[in-house]
N, C-alpha and C positions, 0 to 999 in steps of 0.2 A: 531455673523461671518457671514460673507459672503454669500450669498445662489450660489455663485459661490465655493464656497469653497470643494473640496473632503471629504467626509464623512469615517470618521474613522474607519475602519473596523480590526483595531488589539487591540481582546479585550483586553493587558494589557493598552493602553494607550487611552482607555475608562474611562471615569469619568464615576461614576453608570445610572444615565439619562441614559447617551449612550448607554452604554448597554440596560437597559431596554426599548430604544425606537428601536432599533435594534434590538431586538430579538422579539417585538413585529408585526413589519411590516414584520418579514422573522424569523421566530424563529429556524434556522438553524445554527451549530457550526461547521466549517471545523477545523482539526485538523490536521496537516503534524509533519508528523515523521521521523525517519532514525539515523541510529546510524557516529559516526566519524569511519571513514575507510577507508584506502589507495583507491583511485582512478586514480592509475596513475600518473605521476610525471605531467600532463598536466592540473588535477582537484584539485580542494579543496576536502580536507578531507571529510568535513559535503556535500560533492554534493547529496548524498539520502535527508538530511534532506533541505538541500535547493532546489531542483529542489521539491520535495510535497509543500514545505511552497510557493513557485511563483505560483506554481498552484493551490492552494489554495486560494492563495490571488486576482489571477485574476479571478477565478470562484465567491470569493462571490462579486466581483466588478461588476457584471454580475448578481449575485439572489438578493442580499442584503444578509444579514445575516453577524456572525463574523468569523475571526481568531484564534484560541487558542494561547498560546507560542509555540513555536515549539517544539517538546520531541524531543532531542539526546539522545536517547538507542536505541539500537540493540543489537539481544542474542548471534550473527554470523557475524564474519570480514574473511574476506579473509589474509592467513598468511601472512600480510606484515607489514611494520611499521607504527607504528599510528595511531591503532584500537583500540577502548574502549568495546570491547564486557561487557556486561551485563547479568545476570542469567535470565532465561527465568520467574521463579518468581518473580523476578521486574519488569520484564517486565509487567507481566500482572498486578500486584498490583495497577503499577500507572497509566495503563490505566484505571484500575477499580476507583480509586481516582477519576481523571478525568473526567470519563464518570458520575460518581455519582455526585459530581460540579456542571458540568454542568446540569446534570437534576434537579437540587433543585433549579437551578439559571434561569430558564424558557427557555432551550434549548428543542425544542421539536423532533430535527432530528441533531444528530451528525455524519457527513462525516469524518473518520479515515481513512487517507489516507497516508500509509506507502512508502517511496522511495526505501528502502531498501528488494530484494528478498527472505528474511531468512525466509524458510519455521517456526521455531520458533517464529519468532515476527509476523508472522500472527495468529497464535493458539494461542498465546497469547491473541492480540487485542479482536480477536472473540470471545473469551472464557470470556473476560471482557465484551466486548458487549450484549454476551447473558446472563450473571447474570443481564447486567445494566437493558434491556427489560423485564427483569423478575421482578424485581424490580419496577419499574414504567414504564409510558406511552411513555418510550422514542423511539425513533425508529434508530440503528445504522447501519450503512453501513461500515463494515471497511475491508480495501480491500490495496493491493499495485498495484502500475502502472500498472503492466502488466497484472494484472485479469481487467484491465478496456479495453485490448488490446486485446482481443482474437481471433479478427478476423484477426491481420497484421499476415503475413508471420514471422516477427521478433518482439515479444510484448517488449523486454527487452534486455540489456548485461548486462555486470560490466565494468565501464571505458571504454569501447570503443566507434564504431562510434555511435551509437546511443545516450548512456549518453551524448557523449564529444557535440553531437550536440545540443542536447535537452540545454543542459546550453550556448551553444553560443548562443543560441535565448534566453532563459530566464534570463540571469548573465553573459553575456558576461566577464566580468571584472573576471570573478574566473578561467576562461580558458587562457592555453599559450601551443599552439600546439609547439613550440619551444622548450620547454621542452624536449620533448623526441627527443631521438638519433635518427639521419635524416637514419640512415643504416637501409636499408631494409632487412639487412639479421638478424637485432637485436629487438626481437621482444617485446615491452613497457613489463615492470613488474607490474602483475597484473593487464593485462588488458584482458578480456572475451569475445569473437566476432572479428566482423570486427575492421580493421587497422582502426586506428582513424587517423594517419597519412594521409592515402588516400583516407579513405571514410567518414570522418564527414564535417559537411558544416552547414550552417545557416538552409538552405532551407531545409535540414532534419529535423534539429531542429524543427523548426518551424510549421514542419506537424506534428509531433508527437505531440508536445507539444500544439497544436490548439485544438487537437483530444481531449487528456486528459482533457482539461482544457470543453470544452463540454460535453463533460461525468459526467464531475464530479458535474457538475453547473446543466448536465440537472436530473442526478439520483436527488442533493437537492431539486429540484422545485417539483420531483413526489412524493420524501416521507412528504415534507410538506402537500403536497394536499392527502395526502393517510390518508381518514378518515374511509375508511369500516371496518369495525373491520376482519372479515375475513379476507381478504387480508392482514390487518397487521402481523392477525396470521400467515400465511403463510411466512411471510418474515422474521419473527422467528425461522419457522422451516426451512429454508435455511439457515438460522444462523446457527444452532444445526448442519443439515448437513455439514457445511465448520467446524466447531470445531470437528466432527468425522473422516472427507477423515482428515483436517490437523493434527490430532494424530496421526494417526494411519503412515502418510507420516513421521513426526518426531520421531516416534518410530523406526519406518524402518530405516531412515539413521544413528539413534545412533546403532542399535543392531542389524540388519539381513546384511548380504553379500548385498552388493551394486548389486549383481543378482537378489537379491531374493525383493529388497525394492519397494515400490511405488514411481514412478518420483513427485516431484512438481507439476507436470501438469499430473496426470497420465493415462488418455487418453482424446477420441475425448469426448467422454459425458459429464469429466467434466471443461471443455471450452466451451461444448453449458451450463452446468449450470451456470460456471460463466456470460458468456453474458443475459442468460433469467432472471436472477436474475438482474443485472445491467437496464435492460428495465421495471423489476416489472413484468413478464411473471412466475409468481410465480408456475403456475402447470405444466409448461415446464420442470422451473429451477428442482421443487423436483424429478420430472419422471426421469430426466436427473442423478442427485443427488443420486437417489438410484440407478440407474443401475452402475454408477460409484461405489460407495462407494460396492457394494455386489461385484463388479469386484473384489477390492482392499483386499478384506476380502479373497474371493474365495483364491487370487493368493498369500497370503503371510499365508494361513491358513499351520500351521508344519511346517512352516519354522524354521529352527535353529536361533540361534544366532551367530554371527558372533565371531570365533575361535581366530581371531586375529585380533590386531585393523588395520592392513594393510586392513581387509578384507572390514570393514567400508568407509560410505562415509564422516561421520564427526567421 
């Protein structure tokens, strides 16, 4: 093979020795995931997973390591055509299988990057991550892209200006703005956020995408270098906090009236937790996480289940 040939980073295209060599050099595997789901007439139905795949591949080019085959599964979808929701138990079981496989085969760190903001999804990822870290010496960071952008005024949207812009930058052949009705008084179906017809741009997408790539790569480098057993334990404790919070959010969205249920981002302390966790400031993350979890518990204590389906969020 030519000395100038690019290193293959896609797990499924590697021969055994290529996998062993890559993990010996940098023992991290990136796992991109997302559902098949409507993302407007202008975007591909696999946007979430295609987005996270492009980010993971670019991060791996910067750090080394490998990218696992894209996982096209999601537990929730917008009520539009062409979505494929899967049971949360299936998401968790599949995630557990992948993490156990990677732990057995040389990965020391896994970055599981979801491109879809469904709380049922990242609860499943994190439950599996916590179990994998209890069973092996692997470290897992499981997040959706918005969790890495908590300092942005608008971390993410659904099929609107932000996601469309990101795809215009990362995978421009998947975007066709001309597919949208040009009439300004006709809102694009299944789009949540700023109007992509007037606010989407490749430059906006570059800003979001490059920030995500930088932060994913930085997290991978930090975790690969993390040898201190106390800090590794704190990492696992932070993931346990995330499972606790995600579980309350999922329960509330399913069984409580919308006014009583905690939101996907319950409060500013939870944003602080996610940012500190990403940066490896575990003491700050644990303190902020405890504060946010206690507030969510107090806020939902004694709330009655929603009496009618119309009172529920999902």
